[in-house]
PyMOL commands that place a pseudoatom at each C-alpha (Angstrom):
pseudoatom trace, name=CA, resn=MET, resi=1, chain=A, elem=C, hetatm=0, pos=[24.863, -24.267, 4.882]
pseudoatom trace, name=CA, resn=LEU, resi=2, chain=A, elem=C, hetatm=0, pos=[23.983, -21.616, 7.477]
pseudoatom trace, name=CA, resn=ILE, resi=3, chain=A, elem=C, hetatm=0, pos=[26.777, -19.291, 6.342]
pseudoatom trace, name=CA, resn=LYS, resi=4, chain=A, elem=C, hetatm=0, pos=[25.598, -19.674, 2.752]
pseudoatom trace, name=CA, resn=ALA, resi=5, chain=A, elem=C, hetatm=0, pos=[22.018, -18.851, 3.822]
pseudoatom trace, name=CA, resn=VAL, resi=6, chain=A, elem=C, hetatm=0, pos=[23.167, -15.736, 5.705]
pseudoatom trace, name=CA, resn=LEU, resi=7, chain=A, elem=C, hetatm=0, pos=[25.131, -14.601, 2.639]
pseudoatom trace, name=CA, resn=VAL, resi=8, chain=A, elem=C, hetatm=0, pos=[22.113, -15.199, 0.381]
pseudoatom trace, name=CA, resn=PHE, resi=9, chain=A, elem=C, hetatm=0, pos=[19.891, -13.100, 2.642]
pseudoatom trace, name=CA, resn=ALA, resi=10, chain=A, elem=C, hetatm=0, pos=[22.574, -10.401, 2.856]
pseudoatom trace, name=CA, resn=LYS, resi=11, chain=A, elem=C, hetatm=0, pos=[22.727, -10.376, -0.949]
pseudoatom trace, name=CA, resn=VAL, resi=12, chain=A, elem=C, hetatm=0, pos=[18.950, -10.030, -1.193]
pseudoatom trace, name=CA, resn=GLY, resi=13, chain=A, elem=C, hetatm=0, pos=[19.008, -7.245, 1.406]
pseudoatom trace, name=CA, resn=LEU, resi=14, chain=A, elem=C, hetatm=0, pos=[21.781, -5.491, -0.498]
pseudoatom trace, name=CA, resn=LEU, resi=15, chain=A, elem=C, hetatm=0, pos=[20.498, -5.808, -4.060]
pseudoatom trace, name=CA, resn=THR, resi=16, chain=A, elem=C, hetatm=0, pos=[16.803, -5.016, -3.793]
pseudoatom trace, name=CA, resn=ILE, resi=17, chain=A, elem=C, hetatm=0, pos=[15.270, -1.586, -3.528]
pseudoatom trace, name=CA, resn=GLY, resi=18, chain=A, elem=C, hetatm=0, pos=[11.684, -0.933, -2.557]
pseudoatom trace, name=CA, resn=GLY, resi=19, chain=A, elem=C, hetatm=0, pos=[11.034, -3.062, 0.478]
pseudoatom trace, name=CA, resn=GLY, resi=20, chain=A, elem=C, hetatm=0, pos=[9.903, -6.596, 1.106]
pseudoatom trace, name=CA, resn=LEU, resi=21, chain=A, elem=C, hetatm=0, pos=[7.543, -7.048, -1.837]
pseudoatom trace, name=CA, resn=ALA, resi=22, chain=A, elem=C, hetatm=0, pos=[10.244, -5.996, -4.289]
pseudoatom trace, name=CA, resn=MET, resi=23, chain=A, elem=C, hetatm=0, pos=[12.546, -8.619, -2.753]
pseudoatom trace, name=CA, resn=ILE, resi=24, chain=A, elem=C, hetatm=0, pos=[10.180, -11.522, -3.389]
pseudoatom trace, name=CA, resn=PRO, resi=25, chain=A, elem=C, hetatm=0, pos=[11.295, -12.426, -6.959]
pseudoatom trace, name=CA, resn=LEU, resi=26, chain=A, elem=C, hetatm=0, pos=[14.999, -12.495, -6.062]
pseudoatom trace, name=CA, resn=LEU, resi=27, chain=A, elem=C, hetatm=0, pos=[14.377, -14.287, -2.788]
pseudoatom trace, name=CA, resn=GLN, resi=28, chain=A, elem=C, hetatm=0, pos=[12.180, -16.889, -4.455]
pseudoatom trace, name=CA, resn=ASP, resi=29, chain=A, elem=C, hetatm=0, pos=[14.859, -17.565, -7.045]
pseudoatom trace, name=CA, resn=GLU, resi=30, chain=A, elem=C, hetatm=0, pos=[17.569, -17.842, -4.397]
pseudoatom trace, name=CA, resn=ILE, resi=31, chain=A, elem=C, hetatm=0, pos=[15.925, -20.073, -1.806]
pseudoatom trace, name=CA, resn=VAL, resi=32, chain=A, elem=C, hetatm=0, pos=[13.600, -22.221, -3.933]
pseudoatom trace, name=CA, resn=SER, resi=33, chain=A, elem=C, hetatm=0, pos=[16.236, -22.989, -6.593]
pseudoatom trace, name=CA, resn=ARG, resi=34, chain=A, elem=C, hetatm=0, pos=[18.647, -24.122, -3.864]
pseudoatom trace, name=CA, resn=GLY, resi=35, chain=A, elem=C, hetatm=0, pos=[16.032, -26.552, -2.566]
pseudoatom trace, name=CA, resn=TRP, resi=36, chain=A, elem=C, hetatm=0, pos=[15.885, -24.988, 0.895]
pseudoatom trace, name=CA, resn=ILE, resi=37, chain=A, elem=C, hetatm=0, pos=[12.095, -24.751, 0.609]
pseudoatom trace, name=CA, resn=SER, resi=38, chain=A, elem=C, hetatm=0, pos=[9.555, -25.732, -2.033]
pseudoatom trace, name=CA, resn=LEU, resi=39, chain=A, elem=C, hetatm=0, pos=[7.607, -23.254, -4.140]
pseudoatom trace, name=CA, resn=ASN, resi=40, chain=A, elem=C, hetatm=0, pos=[4.448, -24.229, -2.259]
pseudoatom trace, name=CA, resn=GLU, resi=41, chain=A, elem=C, hetatm=0, pos=[6.176, -23.575, 1.098]
pseudoatom trace, name=CA, resn=PHE, resi=42, chain=A, elem=C, hetatm=0, pos=[7.405, -20.233, -0.242]
pseudoatom trace, name=CA, resn=THR, resi=43, chain=A, elem=C, hetatm=0, pos=[3.857, -19.213, -1.160]
pseudoatom trace, name=CA, resn=HIS, resi=44, chain=A, elem=C, hetatm=0, pos=[2.626, -20.189, 2.303]
pseudoatom trace, name=CA, resn=MET, resi=45, chain=A, elem=C, hetatm=0, pos=[5.536, -18.320, 3.903]
pseudoatom trace, name=CA, resn=ILE, resi=46, chain=A, elem=C, hetatm=0, pos=[4.559, -15.138, 2.083]
pseudoatom trace, name=CA, resn=SER, resi=47, chain=A, elem=C, hetatm=0, pos=[0.959, -15.479, 3.256]
pseudoatom trace, name=CA, resn=ILE, resi=48, chain=A, elem=C, hetatm=0, pos=[2.044, -15.947, 6.858]
pseudoatom trace, name=CA, resn=ALA, resi=49, chain=A, elem=C, hetatm=0, pos=[4.733, -13.244, 6.654]
pseudoatom trace, name=CA, resn=GLU, resi=50, chain=A, elem=C, hetatm=0, pos=[2.161, -10.747, 5.369]
pseudoatom trace, name=CA, resn=MET, resi=51, chain=A, elem=C, hetatm=0, pos=[-0.189, -11.509, 8.269]
pseudoatom trace, name=CA, resn=THR, resi=52, chain=A, elem=C, hetatm=0, pos=[2.425, -11.283, 11.013]
pseudoatom trace, name=CA, resn=PRO, resi=53, chain=A, elem=C, hetatm=0, pos=[3.837, -8.022, 12.370]
pseudoatom trace, name=CA, resn=GLY, resi=54, chain=A, elem=C, hetatm=0, pos=[7.062, -6.737, 10.902]
pseudoatom trace, name=CA, resn=PRO, resi=55, chain=A, elem=C, hetatm=0, pos=[8.606, -6.433, 7.457]
pseudoatom trace, name=CA, resn=ILE, resi=56, chain=A, elem=C, hetatm=0, pos=[7.858, -9.342, 5.142]
pseudoatom trace, name=CA, resn=ILE, resi=57, chain=A, elem=C, hetatm=0, pos=[11.507, -9.948, 4.284]
pseudoatom trace, name=CA, resn=VAL, resi=58, chain=A, elem=C, hetatm=0, pos=[12.487, -10.224, 7.948]
pseudoatom trace, name=CA, resn=ASN, resi=59, chain=A, elem=C, hetatm=0, pos=[9.702, -12.739, 8.531]
pseudoatom trace, name=CA, resn=LEU, resi=60, chain=A, elem=C, hetatm=0, pos=[10.759, -14.741, 5.457]
pseudoatom trace, name=CA, resn=ALA, resi=61, chain=A, elem=C, hetatm=0, pos=[14.401, -14.722, 6.558]
pseudoatom trace, name=CA, resn=THR, resi=62, chain=A, elem=C, hetatm=0, pos=[13.453, -15.814, 10.063]
pseudoatom trace, name=CA, resn=PHE, resi=63, chain=A, elem=C, hetatm=0, pos=[11.271, -18.674, 8.808]
pseudoatom trace, name=CA, resn=THR, resi=64, chain=A, elem=C, hetatm=0, pos=[13.821, -19.922, 6.278]
pseudoatom trace, name=CA, resn=GLY, resi=65, chain=A, elem=C, hetatm=0, pos=[16.663, -19.687, 8.799]
pseudoatom trace, name=CA, resn=TYR, resi=66, chain=A, elem=C, hetatm=0, pos=[14.609, -21.588, 11.362]
pseudoatom trace, name=CA, resn=LYS, resi=67, chain=A, elem=C, hetatm=0, pos=[13.812, -24.298, 8.833]
pseudoatom trace, name=CA, resn=LEU, resi=68, chain=A, elem=C, hetatm=0, pos=[17.489, -24.656, 7.937]
pseudoatom trace, name=CA, resn=ALA, resi=69, chain=A, elem=C, hetatm=0, pos=[19.131, -24.433, 11.376]
pseudoatom trace, name=CA, resn=GLY, resi=70, chain=A, elem=C, hetatm=0, pos=[16.608, -23.830, 14.145]
pseudoatom trace, name=CA, resn=VAL, resi=71, chain=A, elem=C, hetatm=0, pos=[16.734, -20.757, 16.365]
pseudoatom trace, name=CA, resn=THR, resi=72, chain=A, elem=C, hetatm=0, pos=[20.376, -20.035, 15.501]
pseudoatom trace, name=CA, resn=GLY, resi=73, chain=A, elem=C, hetatm=0, pos=[19.508, -20.054, 11.794]
pseudoatom trace, name=CA, resn=ALA, resi=74, chain=A, elem=C, hetatm=0, pos=[16.502, -17.802, 12.354]
pseudoatom trace, name=CA, resn=ILE, resi=75, chain=A, elem=C, hetatm=0, pos=[18.617, -15.210, 14.160]
pseudoatom trace, name=CA, resn=ALA, resi=76, chain=A, elem=C, hetatm=0, pos=[21.514, -15.449, 11.695]
pseudoatom trace, name=CA, resn=CYS, resi=77, chain=A, elem=C, hetatm=0, pos=[19.362, -15.105, 8.550]
pseudoatom trace, name=CA, resn=THR, resi=78, chain=A, elem=C, hetatm=0, pos=[17.362, -12.258, 10.072]
pseudoatom trace, name=CA, resn=LEU, resi=79, chain=A, elem=C, hetatm=0, pos=[20.541, -10.354, 10.893]
pseudoatom trace, name=CA, resn=GLY, resi=80, chain=A, elem=C, hetatm=0, pos=[21.920, -11.235, 7.455]
pseudoatom trace, name=CA, resn=VAL, resi=81, chain=A, elem=C, hetatm=0, pos=[19.012, -9.619, 5.632]
pseudoatom trace, name=CA, resn=MET, resi=82, chain=A, elem=C, hetatm=0, pos=[18.906, -6.563, 7.916]
pseudoatom trace, name=CA, resn=PHE, resi=83, chain=A, elem=C, hetatm=0, pos=[22.607, -5.665, 8.061]
pseudoatom trace, name=CA, resn=PRO, resi=84, chain=A, elem=C, hetatm=0, pos=[23.102, -4.433, 4.452]
pseudoatom trace, name=CA, resn=SER, resi=85, chain=A, elem=C, hetatm=0, pos=[19.998, -2.236, 4.662]
pseudoatom trace, name=CA, resn=PHE, resi=86, chain=A, elem=C, hetatm=0, pos=[21.131, -0.802, 7.979]
pseudoatom trace, name=CA, resn=VAL, resi=87, chain=A, elem=C, hetatm=0, pos=[24.548, 0.122, 6.566]
pseudoatom trace, name=CA, resn=ILE, resi=88, chain=A, elem=C, hetatm=0, pos=[23.154, 1.520, 3.303]
pseudoatom trace, name=CA, resn=VAL, resi=89, chain=A, elem=C, hetatm=0, pos=[20.442, 3.600, 4.987]
pseudoatom trace, name=CA, resn=THR, resi=90, chain=A, elem=C, hetatm=0, pos=[22.962, 4.988, 7.450]
pseudoatom trace, name=CA, resn=LEU, resi=91, chain=A, elem=C, hetatm=0, pos=[25.388, 5.981, 4.687]
pseudoatom trace, name=CA, resn=PHE, resi=92, chain=A, elem=C, hetatm=0, pos=[22.852, 7.287, 2.174]
pseudoatom trace, name=CA, resn=SER, resi=93, chain=A, elem=C, hetatm=0, pos=[20.819, 9.260, 4.676]
pseudoatom trace, name=CA, resn=SER, resi=94, chain=A, elem=C, hetatm=0, pos=[23.862, 11.366, 5.524]
pseudoatom trace, name=CA, resn=ILE, resi=95, chain=A, elem=C, hetatm=0, pos=[24.583, 11.844, 1.814]
pseudoatom trace, name=CA, resn=LEU, resi=96, chain=A, elem=C, hetatm=0, pos=[20.969, 12.758, 1.023]
pseudoatom trace, name=CA, resn=ILE, resi=97, chain=A, elem=C, hetatm=0, pos=[20.833, 15.235, 3.889]
pseudoatom trace, name=CA, resn=ALA, resi=98, chain=A, elem=C, hetatm=0, pos=[24.053, 16.860, 2.700]
pseudoatom trace, name=CA, resn=HIS, resi=99, chain=A, elem=C, hetatm=0, pos=[22.771, 17.085, -0.908]
pseudoatom trace, name=CA, resn=LYS, resi=100, chain=A, elem=C, hetatm=0, pos=[19.026, 17.527, -0.336]
pseudoatom trace, name=CA, resn=ASP, resi=101, chain=A, elem=C, hetatm=0, pos=[18.870, 20.582, -2.616]
pseudoatom trace, name=CA, resn=ASN, resi=102, chain=A, elem=C, hetatm=0, pos=[20.562, 18.847, -5.560]
pseudoatom trace, name=CA, resn=PRO, resi=103, chain=A, elem=C, hetatm=0, pos=[18.105, 18.694, -8.503]
pseudoatom trace, name=CA, resn=HIS, resi=104, chain=A, elem=C, hetatm=0, pos=[19.370, 15.240, -9.563]
pseudoatom trace, name=CA, resn=ILE, resi=105, chain=A, elem=C, hetatm=0, pos=[18.154, 13.498, -6.380]
pseudoatom trace, name=CA, resn=PRO, resi=106, chain=A, elem=C, hetatm=0, pos=[14.420, 13.612, -7.334]
pseudoatom trace, name=CA, resn=ARG, resi=107, chain=A, elem=C, hetatm=0, pos=[15.349, 12.348, -10.822]
pseudoatom trace, name=CA, resn=VAL, resi=108, chain=A, elem=C, hetatm=0, pos=[17.081, 9.313, -9.356]
pseudoatom trace, name=CA, resn=PHE, resi=109, chain=A, elem=C, hetatm=0, pos=[13.990, 8.452, -7.315]
pseudoatom trace, name=CA, resn=ALA, resi=110, chain=A, elem=C, hetatm=0, pos=[11.779, 9.046, -10.377]
pseudoatom trace, name=CA, resn=VAL, resi=111, chain=A, elem=C, hetatm=0, pos=[13.762, 6.333, -12.191]
pseudoatom trace, name=CA, resn=ILE, resi=112, chain=A, elem=C, hetatm=0, pos=[13.781, 3.888, -9.266]
pseudoatom trace, name=CA, resn=ARG, resi=113, chain=A, elem=C, hetatm=0, pos=[10.032, 4.149, -8.552]
pseudoatom trace, name=CA, resn=PRO, resi=114, chain=A, elem=C, hetatm=0, pos=[8.772, 2.416, -11.754]
pseudoatom trace, name=CA, resn=VAL, resi=115, chain=A, elem=C, hetatm=0, pos=[11.355, -0.350, -11.353]
pseudoatom trace, name=CA, resn=VAL, resi=116, chain=A, elem=C, hetatm=0, pos=[10.062, -1.107, -7.873]
pseudoatom trace, name=CA, resn=VAL, resi=117, chain=A, elem=C, hetatm=0, pos=[6.459, -1.109, -9.126]
pseudoatom trace, name=CA, resn=GLY, resi=118, chain=A, elem=C, hetatm=0, pos=[7.456, -3.571, -11.866]
pseudoatom trace, name=CA, resn=LEU, resi=119, chain=A, elem=C, hetatm=0, pos=[9.175, -5.879, -9.376]
pseudoatom trace, name=CA, resn=ILE, resi=120, chain=A, elem=C, hetatm=0, pos=[6.152, -5.862, -7.086]
pseudoatom trace, name=CA, resn=ALA, resi=121, chain=A, elem=C, hetatm=0, pos=[3.744, -6.434, -10.004]
pseudoatom trace, name=CA, resn=GLY, resi=122, chain=A, elem=C, hetatm=0, pos=[5.853, -9.310, -11.312]
pseudoatom trace, name=CA, resn=ALA, resi=123, chain=A, elem=C, hetatm=0, pos=[5.949, -10.928, -7.883]
pseudoatom trace, name=CA, resn=GLY, resi=124, chain=A, elem=C, hetatm=0, pos=[2.202, -10.465, -7.450]
pseudoatom trace, name=CA, resn=ILE, resi=125, chain=A, elem=C, hetatm=0, pos=[1.367, -12.000, -10.831]
pseudoatom trace, name=CA, resn=GLY, resi=126, chain=A, elem=C, hetatm=0, pos=[3.706, -14.928, -10.279]
pseudoatom trace, name=CA, resn=LEU, resi=127, chain=A, elem=C, hetatm=0, pos=[2.366, -15.635, -6.804]
pseudoatom trace, name=CA, resn=GLY, resi=128, chain=A, elem=C, hetatm=0, pos=[-1.225, -15.257, -8.000]
pseudoatom trace, name=CA, resn=ILE, resi=129, chain=A, elem=C, hetatm=0, pos=[-0.731, -17.811, -10.759]
pseudoatom trace, name=CA, resn=GLN, resi=130, chain=A, elem=C, hetatm=0, pos=[1.037, -20.181, -8.374]
pseudoatom trace, name=CA, resn=THR, resi=131, chain=A, elem=C, hetatm=0, pos=[-1.677, -19.796, -5.742]
pseudoatom trace, name=CA, resn=LEU, resi=132, chain=A, elem=C, hetatm=0, pos=[-4.562, -20.372, -8.139]
pseudoatom trace, name=CA, resn=SER, resi=133, chain=A, elem=C, hetatm=0, pos=[-2.783, -23.387, -9.659]
pseudoatom trace, name=CA, resn=ALA, resi=134, chain=A, elem=C, hetatm=0, pos=[-1.859, -24.804, -6.242]
pseudoatom trace, name=CA, resn=ALA, resi=135, chain=A, elem=C, hetatm=0, pos=[-5.494, -24.580, -5.127]
pseudoatom trace, name=CA, resn=ALA, resi=136, chain=A, elem=C, hetatm=0, pos=[-6.516, -26.559, -8.196]
pseudoatom trace, name=CA, resn=ASP, resi=137, chain=A, elem=C, hetatm=0, pos=[-3.686, -29.096, -7.757]
pseudoatom trace, name=CA, resn=ALA, resi=138, chain=A, elem=C, hetatm=0, pos=[-4.686, -29.725, -4.146]
pseudoatom trace, name=CA, resn=GLY, resi=139, chain=A, elem=C, hetatm=0, pos=[-8.317, -30.285, -5.041]
pseudoatom trace, name=CA, resn=GLY, resi=140, chain=A, elem=C, hetatm=0, pos=[-9.016, -26.657, -4.171]
pseudoatom trace, name=CA, resn=PHE, resi=141, chain=A, elem=C, hetatm=0, pos=[-12.395, -25.438, -3.089]
pseudoatom trace, name=CA, resn=SER, resi=142, chain=A, elem=C, hetatm=0, pos=[-14.047, -26.680, -6.215]
pseudoatom trace, name=CA, resn=ALA, resi=143, chain=A, elem=C, hetatm=0, pos=[-12.332, -29.594, -7.901]
pseudoatom trace, name=CA, resn=PRO, resi=144, chain=A, elem=C, hetatm=0, pos=[-15.178, -29.842, -10.435]
pseudoatom trace, name=CA, resn=LEU, resi=145, chain=A, elem=C, hetatm=0, pos=[-14.922, -26.102, -11.150]
pseudoatom trace, name=CA, resn=GLN, resi=146, chain=A, elem=C, hetatm=0, pos=[-11.504, -25.965, -12.781]
pseudoatom trace, name=CA, resn=ILE, resi=147, chain=A, elem=C, hetatm=0, pos=[-10.460, -24.649, -16.162]
pseudoatom trace, name=CA, resn=LEU, resi=148, chain=A, elem=C, hetatm=0, pos=[-6.901, -25.027, -17.423]
pseudoatom trace, name=CA, resn=GLY, resi=149, chain=A, elem=C, hetatm=0, pos=[-5.693, -25.994, -13.953]
pseudoatom trace, name=CA, resn=ILE, resi=150, chain=A, elem=C, hetatm=0, pos=[-7.103, -22.868, -12.293]
pseudoatom trace, name=CA, resn=ASP, resi=151, chain=A, elem=C, hetatm=0, pos=[-9.505, -23.212, -9.370]
pseudoatom trace, name=CA, resn=LEU, resi=152, chain=A, elem=C, hetatm=0, pos=[-12.455, -21.019, -10.387]
pseudoatom trace, name=CA, resn=VAL, resi=153, chain=A, elem=C, hetatm=0, pos=[-13.622, -20.354, -6.827]
pseudoatom trace, name=CA, resn=ALA, resi=154, chain=A, elem=C, hetatm=0, pos=[-10.149, -19.106, -5.890]
pseudoatom trace, name=CA, resn=ALA, resi=155, chain=A, elem=C, hetatm=0, pos=[-10.133, -17.005, -9.082]
pseudoatom trace, name=CA, resn=VAL, resi=156, chain=A, elem=C, hetatm=0, pos=[-13.538, -15.472, -8.194]
pseudoatom trace, name=CA, resn=ILE, resi=157, chain=A, elem=C, hetatm=0, pos=[-12.354, -14.615, -4.668]
pseudoatom trace, name=CA, resn=PHE, resi=158, chain=A, elem=C, hetatm=0, pos=[-9.219, -13.040, -6.140]
pseudoatom trace, name=CA, resn=ALA, resi=159, chain=A, elem=C, hetatm=0, pos=[-11.188, -11.015, -8.698]
pseudoatom trace, name=CA, resn=VAL, resi=160, chain=A, elem=C, hetatm=0, pos=[-13.691, -9.720, -6.136]
pseudoatom trace, name=CA, resn=SER, resi=161, chain=A, elem=C, hetatm=0, pos=[-10.873, -8.785, -3.737]
pseudoatom trace, name=CA, resn=ALA, resi=162, chain=A, elem=C, hetatm=0, pos=[-8.894, -7.001, -6.455]
pseudoatom trace, name=CA, resn=LEU, resi=163, chain=A, elem=C, hetatm=0, pos=[-11.992, -5.152, -7.626]
pseudoatom trace, name=CA, resn=LEU, resi=164, chain=A, elem=C, hetatm=0, pos=[-12.826, -4.023, -4.080]
pseudoatom trace, name=CA, resn=LEU, resi=165, chain=A, elem=C, hetatm=0, pos=[-9.294, -2.751, -3.520]
pseudoatom trace, name=CA, resn=TRP, resi=166, chain=A, elem=C, hetatm=0, pos=[-9.186, -1.005, -6.878]
pseudoatom trace, name=CA, resn=ARG, resi=167, chain=A, elem=C, hetatm=0, pos=[-12.634, 0.557, -7.058]
pseudoatom trace, name=CA, resn=THR, resi=168, chain=A, elem=C, hetatm=0, pos=[-13.367, 1.435, -3.427]
pseudoatom trace, name=CA, resn=ASP, resi=169, chain=A, elem=C, hetatm=0, pos=[-11.604, 3.071, -0.561]
pseudoatom trace, name=CA, resn=GLY, resi=170, chain=A, elem=C, hetatm=0, pos=[-12.031, -0.143, 1.394]
pseudoatom trace, name=CA, resn=HIS, resi=171, chain=A, elem=C, hetatm=0, pos=[-9.480, -0.995, 4.008]
pseudoatom trace, name=CA, resn=PRO, resi=172, chain=A, elem=C, hetatm=0, pos=[-7.475, -4.164, 3.220]
pseudoatom trace, name=CA, resn=VAL, resi=173, chain=A, elem=C, hetatm=0, pos=[-8.699, -5.786, 6.445]
pseudoatom trace, name=CA, resn=LYS, resi=174, chain=A, elem=C, hetatm=0, pos=[-12.300, -5.327, 5.269]
pseudoatom trace, name=CA, resn=VAL, resi=175, chain=A, elem=C, hetatm=0, pos=[-11.360, -6.894, 1.924]
pseudoatom trace, name=CA, resn=LEU, resi=176, chain=A, elem=C, hetatm=0, pos=[-9.819, -9.858, 3.774]
pseudoatom trace, name=CA, resn=ILE, resi=177, chain=A, elem=C, hetatm=0, pos=[-13.041, -10.306, 5.733]
pseudoatom trace, name=CA, resn=VAL, resi=178, chain=A, elem=C, hetatm=0, pos=[-15.138, -10.113, 2.542]
pseudoatom trace, name=CA, resn=GLY, resi=179, chain=A, elem=C, hetatm=0, pos=[-12.805, -12.647, 0.901]
pseudoatom trace, name=CA, resn=ALA, resi=180, chain=A, elem=C, hetatm=0, pos=[-13.097, -15.009, 3.876]
pseudoatom trace, name=CA, resn=VAL, resi=181, chain=A, elem=C, hetatm=0, pos=[-16.901, -14.771, 3.924]
pseudoatom trace, name=CA, resn=LEU, resi=182, chain=A, elem=C, hetatm=0, pos=[-17.046, -15.235, 0.149]
pseudoatom trace, name=CA, resn=GLY, resi=183, chain=A, elem=C, hetatm=0, pos=[-14.758, -18.265, 0.455]
pseudoatom trace, name=CA, resn=ILE, resi=184, chain=A, elem=C, hetatm=0, pos=[-16.958, -19.823, 3.132]
pseudoatom trace, name=CA, resn=ILE, resi=185, chain=A, elem=C, hetatm=0, pos=[-20.103, -19.240, 1.078]
pseudoatom trace, name=CA, resn=LEU, resi=186, chain=A, elem=C, hetatm=0, pos=[-18.600, -20.564, -2.164]
pseudoatom trace, name=CA, resn=PHE, resi=187, chain=A, elem=C, hetatm=0, pos=[-17.003, -23.470, -0.298]
pseudoatom trace, name=CA, resn=SER, resi=188, chain=A, elem=C, hetatm=0, pos=[-20.363, -24.499, 1.155]
pseudoatom trace, name=CA, resn=ILE, resi=189, chain=A, elem=C, hetatm=0, pos=[-22.138, -24.115, -2.225]
pseudoatom trace, name=CA, resn=THR, resi=190, chain=A, elem=C, hetatm=0, pos=[-19.588, -26.151, -4.194]
pseudoatom trace, name=CA, resn=GLY, resi=191, chain=A, elem=C, hetatm=0, pos=[-19.235, -28.741, -1.431]
pseudoatom trace, name=CA, resn=GLY, resi=192, chain=A, elem=C, hetatm=0, pos=[-15.426, -28.585, -1.614]
for i in range(1, 192): cmd.bond("trace and resi %d" % i, "trace and resi %d" % (i + 1))
show_as sticks, trace
zoom trace
């Protein structure tokens, strides 16, 4: 199973453009559908991987590899996801440097950019829905405050955080602190 996991992470590293967030939809499909981790574990992994230093995909590969085969699995899956990117960046950087004045190069990046934004948006929407539903399924902050399986307190925290990020020049760490304080206040009010 370890060789299969390394190949899956190599495939994800090879086929996705745009960094860790763009890899989330493909990675979720690959590792959750194989039963290596549950969707709930995947959501928690993303939360932890975002908070820890390093690229999200490396953290996800390390965690999944460790869950499958201990330290050996963690190392193997991490190397599996990093190797294709290392080879591609090495090859393409020399090509881009040699052809940096070619007018087609900016056009290629202009086409890739919206695709990456779409992948990240799709992953964000999917994870948001899963997170809000999981909070409600687990009793959430406010079991009595649920509509259509969505925990309303979690939805309020999400909306306030999104609004702060969108409408202000607030640093994401400040938004996390505001979200934590808001969660504590709403948690104490609703008695969850």
